[in-house]
N, C-alpha and C positions, 0 to 999 in steps of 0.2 A: 607315401612311405610304404616300404615292402612289408608284406604279411607272410606268415608262414603258409597260408593256403596256396599262394602262387609261387612259393619258393621252389627252386629246382630240386629235383630229386638227386641226392648226392650218394650214389651207390658205392660202397667201398671206400667212402671218404675221398674219392678221386678229386672232386672239385676243391675240397679243403687242401689237399696236397699241392695242387696246382697253383692255387692262390697263394700258398705259402712260398712256392718256388718262384713265383712272380715277384713277391716282396723281396726275396732273397737276391733275385736277378737285378733289381733296380739299383741296389747300393753295393753289391759285392764288387763289381768292377772298379769302382772308385776307391773303395776301401783298400783293395789290393794295390792300386796305383800308388796312394800315398805312403804305404809301408815301404816303398822302394826309395824313399827320399835319399837315403845314404848312397844308393847306386847312382842317382842322378847327380848328386854332388860330386862324386868321384869322376863321372863322365865330364863334368863341367870344369874340373880343375885343368885338365889338358896341359898344354905348355904354356909358359908365361908369355902374354900377348901385349904387355905394356912395359915400356922401359922407362925407368926413373933414374936418369943419369946412366950409371953403369949397373945398377941393381934391377934385375927383371922383377916385375911384379905381376902377380896372377889376378886376372880380371875377376871382380865381384859380380856375380849374376843376380844375387838376391833371389835365389831360386824359390825359397819357401814364400816369400812375400808375393811374388808374381803368381805362384801357383794358387795361392789363396784368392788372389784378385781375379784371376781368370777362370776360377772355379765358380765363385759365387755370383759374379756378374751375369754370365750367361744363363746360370740356373734361375736367376730372378727374371731376366728379360724374356726368355723362351717359356718359362712357366706362365707368365702373363700372356704371351702370344698364344700359347696352346688353349688358354680359356676362351679365346675367340676362334681360333682355327678348328676347334672340335666339330663345330656346326657346319664346316665347309669341306673339311677333309675326313674321309672315313676313318673309323677308329682302327680297322685292321691295318690300313695304309700307314697311319701314324705309328702305331706300335711296331709293326713288322720292319718298316724302314728304319726306325730308331734303333731297333736291336741288331739289324744286319749292319748299320753304320757303326755302332760301338763294337761289334765283333770285328770289323775291318780295321778299326783304328787300334784296336789292342793287338792284332795281328801284325801291324806295322810297327807298333812299339817293341813287340817281341823280336821281330826281324832286325830292328835297330840295335839290339843288344850286342849282335855279332858283326855289325858294319862299323868299321872305322870311320869317324868323322870329326871334323873340326868342331870345337866347343860352340862357336857362334852358330854354326848350321844346326848343331844338335839341340841347342837352346831354343832357336826359332821353331823347329819342327815339333819339339816336346811342348811348347807353349800353344802352338796351333792345335796340337792333339788334345791338350787339356781343355781348350775352349770348345772344340766340337764334341768331345765326349760329354762334356756337361751340358751343352745345348741340346743334344739328342737325348741325354739323360733326363733333362727337365721335360721335354715333350713326352718321353715314355713314362715318367712317374706320374705327370698330370693325367695322362690318358689312362693309366691303370687305375689311379685313384677315382676317376670318373667311372670306370667300369665296375670296380668293386662297390662303389656307392650304389649301384643298381641292384646289389645283391644283399641278402640279409645281413644285419649288423656283425654277426659272428665273423663273416669273411673279412671285414675291415680289420678285425682284431688279428686274424691269421696273417693277413698281409703285412701289418705293422710288426708282428712278431717276425716274420721272414726278414724284413729289413733289420731288425735288431740282431738276428743271427749273422748277418753279413759283417757286422763290425767284430764279432767273436772270431770269425774265420780269419779276419785280417790280423787281429791280435795274436792268435795262435800261429799264424804264419811268421809274424815278427819274432815270436819266441823261438820257434824251430830254427829260424835263420841265425839266431844268437847261439843256440845249441849246436848247430851243424858246423863242419869244418870246410864247407865248400866255399869257393871264391865267390865274390859279390855278383859278378856278371852271370854266373850259373844260378844263383839264387834269384837274380832279377828275372831271368829267362823263365823260371819255375813260376815266379809271381804272375808273369803276364800270360803264361799259357793256362793257368788255372782260370782266370776270369774268361778267357775265350771259351773254354769249355763250359763253364757256367752260363754264359750268355747264350751259347748254342742250345743248351738244355732249357733255358727260359724261352727262347723262341719256339722250340718244339712243343714246350708245355702250353704256350698261348694258342698255337694253331690247333691244339687238341681241345682246349676249353669249350669253344663254341658248339662242339658235338655233345658235350655233356650238359650244357645249360641252354640248348636251342629252344627258342620260343619265349625264353623268359626275358632276356634283354630286348628281343624283337617287340614284345608286347609293350615294354615301357617306351620304346621309341615310337610306336604307333600312338601311344597315348601322348606322347609329347607334341605330336603333330596335330592331333584332333582336339586336344583341350583348348578351352576358351576362357578359362578362369584361373586366377591365382589366389590362393588362400593365404592370408597374412594375419599374424597375431599383432594387433596394434595396441601398444601399451604406453606410447608417449605422443604427445601433441606434435612435436617437431618431426618425428617420423612420418606422421600423418600427413602433415603440410608438405614435406619434401617430396613424398611419394605422389600426392595430388598434383604437385607442380610439375614433376617429371613426366607423369603419365598424361597430363592435360585433362582439367576437370570437365571439359566439354566432350571429351572422348570416353571417359571412365566414370562409372558410378562410384563415387566417393561417399561413403557413409558419413553422416553428420556426427554421429556418436562415436567415440573411441572405445568401442567395445572389442573384447578379445574375440578373435575369429572372424573379423569383418572380412568380406570377400569383395575383391575388386574384379569386376568382369571387363576383360580386355578383348575387344572384337579381333578375329583373325585378320580382318581387314584394316586393322589399326595403322595409320600412317602418321597423322599429325600428333605433336609437333615435330617428330622425327621422321624424315622422308627416307633416308638411306637404309639398307640392310644393315650396314655396319652400326647405325644408331639403334635400330631395333634390337640388335645383338646386345649392345651396350645396355639398353633398357631391360632386357631379360636378366642380365648379370646383376644390374642394380636391384632388381626386385629380389633376386636370390641372396645377394649381400645383405639386404635389410632383414631376411629371415635368419641368417647364420652369422651375423656380425659378432655376437659374443663369442662363439667358438673360433671365429677367424681371429679376433684379438687375443684370445686365450692361446693358441697355438703360436702365435707370433711372439708372445711374451715368454712362453716356455722355452722356445729355441733361442730367443735373444740372449736370455740369462745363461742357457747352457753353453752357447758358442762364445760368450764373452770371456769365459775362463777355461773352457775346454776345446782345444788342448793347448792353447797359447800360454796360460798361466801354470797349468797343472803339470806340464812337461818340465817346468823349472824346479819343481819340488824335489828336494833331496832327502835320501835316508839319514836317519839320525845315527846309525852305526858307523858310517864311514868305511865299511868293508868293500874292498874293490870288487871282489867276486859277486857280492849281493848288489852292488851298485849297477852291474851290467844288467841284472834283471828287475831292478826295483820299480822303473817306469813302466816297463812292459807289463809286469804282473799287477802292481798296486794301483797303477793309472789305467792303462788300456783294457786289460782283460777284466779287472774289477768293474769298470765302467760299462763295458759292452755285456758282461754277464748280467750285472744287475739291471741294466736297461732292458735286456730281453725278458728278465723275470718281471719287471714292471709292466711291459707290454702284454705279456702272457696272463697276468693277474685279472686283466680286463674281461677275459672270457668267463671268468667266475664271478667277479665283483665288479659292479659298475656304480661306484659312489663317489661324490654326489650325483644326483641326477641331472639330466641335460638342462633343466630349467631351474635348478637350485641356485640361489644367490651365493651359496658357499662355495660353489665351483671356482668363480673368478677369484675369490679370496684366497683359496689355495694356490691358484696360479701365481698371483702376485707374491704370495709369502715366499716363493722359491728365491726371491731377490736376496734372502739371507745367506744363501750359499756363496754369494760372490765375496763378501768380506770373510767368511769362514775359510775359503780355499785361499784367498790372498794372504791370510795370516798364518798359513802352513810354512814350514821351513824351506826357505829357498836361498841361494847364494846371492851376493851382490845387491843386497837390500840397501835402499836409500832413505825410504820415508816411513815404512810401516814396520812394527815390531812383529817378532815371531811368537805366537801364542800357542800353536799346535806344533810342536817339534817332533813328536813321536810318530813312527810309521802307523801304528795302530789308530791314531787320531785321524790321520789322513785317509786311511782306508775306510773308517767309519763315515767320515764326511762324504767321500766318493761314493759309498754304498747308497746313502739317503739321496744324494744328488742324482744318481743314476736311476734309481728305482722310481723316484718322482718324475723325472724326465720321461721315461718310457710310459708310465701309467697315464700321466696327463696328456701327453701327445696322443697316445692311442685312444683316449676318451674323446678328445677334441675331434678326431679324424673320423671316428665312428658315430658320433653324436650328430655331427653336421648334416649328412644325408637324411637323418631321422627327423630334422626340423623342416623339411621341404617335402612336397608332394613328389611322387615316384618320377614324374616327367622331368623333375628339375635335379634328380639326384646326380646325374652326370655332370651338370653345371656346378653344383655345390662341390663335388668332388675335385673338379678342376681349379675352382676358386680357392678352396682350402689349401691346395698344393702351392698356389701362388703365395698366400699368407705364410705357409710354411717355409717358402724360399726366402720371403721377405724377413722372417725372423732369423734365418741363418746369415743373411747378409747384414742385418743390424748387429747381431752378435759378433760377426767377425770384425765389423768396424769399431765396435766398442772395445774389443780384445786389445787393439793397439794402445789405446788410452790406459787400460787397466794393467797392462804389463809394464808400462812406464811408471806407474804409481807404486810399485813394489819398494 
């Protein structure tokens, strides 16, 4: 675990600013991408492509559904892949290639705004772009979480706060597009140029970071190579038996007593029962998961609850006033801006308050208690309801629910991601960060899948 003694000297808060920018850069491109949904729908209308008798019928591409599917699936797969690749491909290569690739993909998307194209071709290229952006984004996010995990805990908070600010930028961009009188194509071009600039800034910031923290992460990597022991807190007999089975009792000194702080000594020449390098990597990951499994399950639960209703259910909520002018701004202001601002506040609070502690039994209880927000949001006012009644019809009630929903989301996610590296030794911080990113992506995927069911239950 990191200590203040060997922490990098942050002159002028330069490291803090760069970590914040890196967090912003990981989510800003995708947030700007989804705000242009209206533009994509218009491009896909094109000309009628199906003839039903004598009546032309416009093809339904189900853009929103495919966009969600092709965003979450690569995020989950490549986050898992990154947790194994990080030991084989250098961190600088992974991060630099990911950022350059995302920049090129957004440049392509910006160019396509002005290029006439058939809807089928445009749809195929756009879906491929979404897939690759999220694939590189998953590697980028996992690598940066691993990097931040090797720094003091305050930098994890700054990184998460930067990610929270990305959502605010996207929401404000959506509001400005409503207020502006420009055509949708010009607005979309502005959307895609902005994340290009932000991604370039993120790349430059990352290239500058090693010069500010030189020697610190190198020290951790040297420790990772030379260390021969893994310290685990053994609290349950099943964990003890599984670990002894996985490591091989004839190769590892497995304490007979289940005392807290028991040390398993793993020789560097350890081979049996796992022969391949891949299996040894799996073993290393297994040991790390045993140490951070509570935080891993907590971050999965938090994001599964959040994505199950936001935005699939929240975008269906309607204002009680029925004013056409206010209806144009209602969702943008009361849903997206409120959520992203409160989420950022929740993430930022963790820099001052970290309660409950990382080993408190109350922490998982608070995480699970967020399930109450699912029925609360589903009982807000929406049109075309078939099963559930409306209990919270007023706009103020919806804003209050969204405020608590978002603050708790940002606060608990930030605590989970900053606590996990503190539960392992410094040599395993990068592994813990990469694995936590996988569980973060798992929560997003589970929530997205659950949202289809909840939306049909209204």
